[in-house]
C-alpha positions in Angstrom: -4.1 21.4 15.6 -2.9 17.8 15.7 -5.2 15.1 14.6 -6.7 12.7 17.2 -4.8 9.5 17.7 -7.7 7.4 16.3 -7.9 9.4 13.1 -4.1 9.1 12.6 -4.3 5.3 13.2 -7.1 4.9 10.6 -5.1 7.0 8.1 -2.0 5.0 8.7 -3.9 1.7 8.1 -5.5 3.1 4.9 -2.1 4.2 3.6 -0.5 0.9 4.4 -3.4 -1.0 2.7 -3.1 1.1 -0.4 0.7 0.6 -0.4 0.3 -3.2 0.0 -2.2 -3.3 -2.9 0.3 -1.4 -5.1 3.1 -3.8 -4.1 0.9 -6.8 -4.8 0.0 -5.4 -8.2 3.6 -5.0 -9.0 4.2 -8.5 -7.8 1.5 -9.8 -10.1 3.1 -8.0 -13.1 6.5 -9.4 -12.3 5.0 -12.9 -12.0 3.4 -12.6 -15.4 6.6 -11.2 -17.0 8.7 -14.1 -15.6 6.3 -16.9 -16.5 8.0 -17.8 -19.7 10.6 -20.0 -17.8 7.8 -21.9 -16.1 6.1 -22.7 -19.3 9.4 -23.7 -21.0 10.0 -26.0 -18.0 6.5 -27.3 -17.7 7.5 -30.0 -15.2 7.7 -27.2 -12.6 4.0 -26.4 -13.1 3.1 -30.1 -13.1 4.8 -30.6 -9.8 2.9 -27.7 -8.2 -0.3 -28.9 -9.8 0.1 -32.1 -7.9 0.8 -30.2 -4.7 -2.1 -27.7 -4.9 -4.6 -29.5 -7.0 -4.3 -33.3 -6.6 -3.6 -33.1 -2.9 -6.9 -31.0 -2.5 -9.1 -33.6 -4.3 -10.1 -35.5 -1.1 -11.3 -32.5 0.8 -13.0 -31.0 -2.3 -14.8 -34.3 -3.1 -16.0 -35.0 0.4 -17.1 -31.4 1.0 -18.9 -31.3 -2.3 -20.8 -34.5 -1.6 -22.0 -33.4 1.8 -23.0 -30.0 0.5 -25.0 -31.6 -2.2 -26.7 -33.9 0.3 -27.6 -31.0 2.5 -29.0 -29.1 -0.6 -31.0 -32.2 -1.6 -32.5 -32.5 1.9 -33.2 -28.8 2.5 -34.4 -28.3 -1.1 -36.8 -31.2 -1.0 -38.4 -29.9 2.2 -38.8 -26.5 0.7 -40.1 -27.6 -2.7 -42.5 -30.1 -1.1 -44.5 -27.1 0.3 -45.3 -26.0 -3.2 -45.6 -29.5 -4.8 -42.5 -29.0 -6.9 -40.4 -32.0 -5.8 -39.5 -32.8 -9.4 -37.5 -29.5 -9.6 -35.0 -30.8 -7.0 -32.4 -31.6 -9.6 -32.5 -28.1 -11.1 -32.3 -26.5 -7.6 -29.3 -28.5 -6.6 -27.5 -28.0 -9.9 -28.1 -24.3 -10.2 -27.1 -23.7 -6.6 -23.8 -25.5 -7.1 -22.8 -24.4 -10.6 -23.6 -20.7 -10.1 -22.6 -20.1 -6.5 -21.7 -22.8 -4.0 -19.3 -24.8 -6.3 -16.9 -21.9 -7.1 -17.2 -20.1 -3.8 -16.9 -23.1 -1.4 -14.2 -24.7 -3.6 -12.2 -21.5 -3.5 -12.6 -21.2 0.3 -11.3 -24.7 0.7 -8.5 -24.1 -1.8 -7.4 -21.0 0.1 -7.5 -22.9 3.5 -5.6 -25.9 2.2 -3.4 -25.0 -0.8 -3.2 -21.2 -0.3 -2.0 -21.5 3.3 0.5 -24.2 2.3 2.0 -22.0 -0.4 2.4 -19.1 2.0 4.0 -21.3 4.7 6.3 -22.9 2.1 7.6 -19.7 0.6 7.8 -18.0 4.0 9.9 -20.9 5.3 12.1 -20.7 2.2 12.6 -17.0 3.0 13.3 -17.7 6.7 15.9 -20.3 5.9 17.5 -17.9 3.3 16.8 -20.2 0.3 15.4 -17.2 -1.6 18.5 -15.2 -0.9 20.7 -18.1 -2.0 18.8 -18.2 -5.3 19.4 -14.5 -5.9 23.1 -15.0 -5.1 23.3 -17.8 -7.7 21.6 -15.5 -10.3 18.4 -17.6 -10.2 15.3 -15.4 -10.3 13.1 -16.6 -7.4 10.0 -15.1 -9.0 10.5 -17.2 -12.1 11.6 -20.3 -10.2 9.4 -20.3 -7.2 6.5 -18.0 -7.6 5.4 -18.3 -11.3 5.0 -22.2 -11.3 2.8 -22.0 -8.1 0.8 -19.1 -9.6 -0.1 -20.9 -12.8 -0.7 -24.2 -10.9 -3.3 -22.4 -8.7 -5.0 -20.7 -11.7 -5.2 -24.0 -13.6 -6.3 -26.2 -10.6 -9.0 -23.9 -9.2 -11.6 -24.3 -12.1 -11.0 -28.0 -12.1 -11.5 -28.3 -8.4 -14.7 -26.2 -8.6 -16.0 -28.5 -11.4 -15.3 -31.6 -9.3 -17.0 -29.9 -6.3 -20.1 -29.2 -8.3 -20.2 -32.7 -9.8 -19.8 -34.4 -6.4 -22.5 -32.0 -5.1 -24.9 -33.1 -7.8 -24.1 -36.7 -6.9 -24.8 -36.0 -3.2 -28.1 -34.4 -4.1 -29.0 -37.4 -6.2 -28.2 -39.8 -3.3 -30.5 -37.9 -0.9 -33.2 -36.9 -3.4 -33.6 -40.0 -5.5 -32.0 -42.9 -3.5 -33.1 -41.9 0.0 -36.2 -39.8 -0.4 -37.6 -41.3 -3.6 -37.8 -38.4 -6.0 -38.4 -39.7 -9.6 -35.0 -40.2 -11.2 -36.1 -39.2 -14.7 -37.6 -35.9 -13.3 -34.5 -35.2 -11.3 -32.2 -35.4 -14.4 -34.5 -34.0 -17.0 -35.4 -30.9 -14.8 -31.7 -30.4 -14.3 -30.8 -30.6 -18.0 -33.6 -28.2 -18.9 -32.8 -25.6 -16.2 -29.0 -25.4 -16.5 -27.8 -23.3 -19.4 -24.2 -23.7 -20.6 -23.5 -20.0 -21.2 -25.5 -18.4 -18.4 -24.6 -20.9 -15.7 -21.7 -23.1 -16.4 -19.5 -20.6 -18.3 -20.2 -17.9 -15.6 -19.3 -20.4 -12.9 -16.0 -21.2 -14.7 -15.3 -17.4 -14.9 -15.8 -17.1 -11.2 -13.5 -20.0 -10.4 -10.8 -18.6 -12.6 -11.0 -15.2 -11.0 -11.0 -16.8 -7.5 -8.0 -18.9 -8.5 -6.0 -15.8 -9.6 -6.8 -13.8 -6.5 -6.3 -16.6 -3.9 -3.0 -17.7 -5.4 -1.7 -14.2 -5.7 -2.6 -13.4 -2.1 -1.0 -16.6 -0.9 2.2 -16.1 -2.9 2.5 -12.4 -2.0 2.0 -13.0 1.7 4.6 -15.7 1.7 7.1 -13.6 -0.3 6.4 -10.6 2.0 6.5 -12.5 5.3 9.1 -11.5 7.9 11.8 -14.3 8.0 10.8 -15.5 11.5 8.5 -18.2 12.8 6.0 -15.6 14.0 6.2 -13.8 10.7 5.4 -16.9 8.7 2.6 -17.8 11.1 1.1 -14.3 10.7 1.4 -14.5 6.9 -0.4 -17.8 6.8 -3.2 -16.4 8.9 -3.5 -13.3 6.7 -3.7 -15.5 3.6 -6.7 -17.4 4.8 -8.5 -14.3 6.1 -7.8 -12.0 3.1 -8.5 -14.8 0.6 -11.9 -15.5 2.2 -12.9 -11.9 2.3 -11.8 -11.4 -1.3 -13.7 -14.4 -2.5 -16.9 -13.3 -0.9 -16.5 -9.7 -2.1 -15.7 -10.8 -5.7 -18.5 -13.3 -5.6 -21.0 -10.4 -5.0 -19.5 -8.2 -7.7 -19.3 -11.0 -10.3 -22.9 -12.2 -9.5 -24.2 -8.6 -9.9 -22.6 -8.2 -13.3 -23.4 -11.7 -14.6 -26.9 -12.4 -13.4 -28.4 -9.0 -12.6 -27.2 -7.0 -15.5 -25.6 -4.3 -13.4 
């Protein structure tokens, strides 16, 4: 008895998803194996660090400042009900360092730098630059993929740290400068509440994991994109969607292991 069309469609999608995960895993292994050339020619990584990291500073800084301002405003209104306005600094800092800093910075990184990586590599494939490298005995994974991969892995934790720092500054502007929370209480409560190992290190671990996943998705989608304008456009869209879902899913898993003792 033949299976219903809907069941066959679901099975086909599951098989294709598993196949793509396997290919992406192989792609990651090849990238790691061919990273030696990138580190020997460090200027390749520096160039990509400028493209993916430095060029994302403006949006990261502005977004972090406004997120911190919103946290300061909302947090003050909530803490005011319980007479704990002095804890505003710890609320802003913990929210940013533990969750919002790594997660929102990764989402912005995927939207800005990840989509650019996918479009750039997809365009190189569409214009046959990748094929030309292979004909000249130049490994495109070592020359094109590996420098971008390590640039993304390095820049993501730095961008998350800048996002958190600007968020704390935004919370200070709203809480201390505009509302009038005591400045000494704001900073002292923050210093006593934030723990280096439990909060800062775990936030760094999150940002590193997000950087690896987002960069890998962006590079794989660009390298796997059909060499047409429509194919590159679809790959760029998939990069943003898949990266966003992966960030949110990994954030839950990492939070469960780090802070809940699962």
